[in-house]
N, C-alpha and C positions, 0 to 999 in steps of 0.2 A: 455233381451238378444236379440241382433240383429241377423238377419238371414244373413248368409254369402253364397256367391255363387262363382262358378268358371266356366269359359268357356274355353274349350280347343280348340285351332285352329292351323292349319298349313297353311302357305301360302308361295308362291315363287314369287320373283321379278327377272326378267331377263332383262339385258341390254347388248348391244354390244358397245364397246368403240373403237375409232380409235387410240389405244395405245397398247403397248406391255403389256404382263402379268406382267412383272417386274415393269412397271410404275404404273399399277393399284394397284398391291400389295403394292408398296411404298406409295401410297396415303392412304392406310390403316395403315401403320406402322410408317410413319414419323409423329411425334407429331405436327409439325407446319402445315403440309399439312392436317392432319386429323382434327385438330381444325378448319381450314379454311372452309372445306366443311361440316364437321359433326356438328360443334358447333356454328359457327358464321352465324347468319341470322337475318333478320329484326325482331325487336321486342324482341329478346333474349338477355339477359345479362348473360354472363358466369362469375361465381364466382370462380370456380376451374375447371381445366382440366389437368389431368395427364394421360400419356400413357406409359405403359410398356409392349410392345408386345413381349412376350415370353411365352412358355408353363408355366402356373402357374402365369403369370404376370397379373397385375390389371390395369384397366382403370377406372378412376372415374371422372365424371363431375357433377358439380352442377350449376344450372342456374335458371333464372326466365324468364317467358314470360310476357311482358308488365306489369311488377311490381307485378305479381301474386305470388302465393306461391312458395317456394323453391322446385325445382325438382332435383332428383338425379338419375344418371345412374351408376350402379355398375357392372363392367364387369370383368370376369376372363377368360383368354385364356386357352383352353383345348388342342388344337392340332393345330400345324402350320407346313405347308409344303411350304417353300419359293416359291413364284410366282405361287402357285397352290391352296392353301386353308388356311383358318382360321376358327377355330371352337371355339365358346365361349358361355358362359352362362352369362346372365345379368338380373338384376332386375331394375325396375323403381319404384321410390318412389316420391309421391307428398305430401308435408308437412310431416306429420308423418305416412302416409298410403302407404304401398306397394301396387301398382296397378297391377303389373305383374311380372312374371319370365319367362324367355325364354331360349331355346337352339337354337343357330343360327349358320349358316355356310355361308361362302363366298367361292365359287368355281370359279376358273379362267380357261378358256379354250381358248388357242390361236387359232385364225382363220385367217390365212394369216397375214396381218399387223394389225389386230384387235384382241380384246379379248372379249369373251363372259363371262359375270359375271352372276352367278346364286346364288342369296341370298335366303336361305330357313330358315324360322323361325317356331319353334314349341313353341307356347306360352300358358301360363295359365294366364287368365285375371280375376282379383279378384273383386267380389262384384259390378259388373256393372259400375265401374268407367271409364273404357275405353273399347271400343268394338274392336274386332280383325280387323274389316274393317278400323277403324281409324289408327291402327298401320300399316296395310299394305299400306295405302295411305301415311303415314308418311315415311315409308321405301322407297317407290317409289319416293317420293320427294327427299329424301337423295341421291338416286342413280342418280337423275337428277343433284343435286348439285355436285356430284362426276364427272359427265360429264363436268360441267363447270370448275371444278378444273383441270381436265386433259387437257381441251382445252386452258386454260389461264396460266397455270404454268407448268414448266417442272420438 
């Protein structure tokens, strides 16, 4: 019998974007825009990417990094307030192993002509496959990719 472990962790990533809350919110809810900043990056091959942003709606993506094992992100939206917040639960699976389950929120705060985004994740990381610090760095990188999306696409 193998020994199983779980690490609980909460982290926050904050960014301020020179865009309205509506534009930032739209980058999370428009499937084309979300795929561009969330899924498409060097070394990743997306196999499926579906987005249904509504309370109870699902988002599913499957992808491989540099020919590695299939990875899957399964998301269910829990609470949505247009241009203000998104709350969702998601699990990450690599191959046939679930590596984490998380509750996450995106909060948007208008600040003049800009918007401050606060991303908070409460995660459970299983069996030492991924460390919380790796996930936090990955989320910070994604928020940087969101900045690029907002700068280059309207």
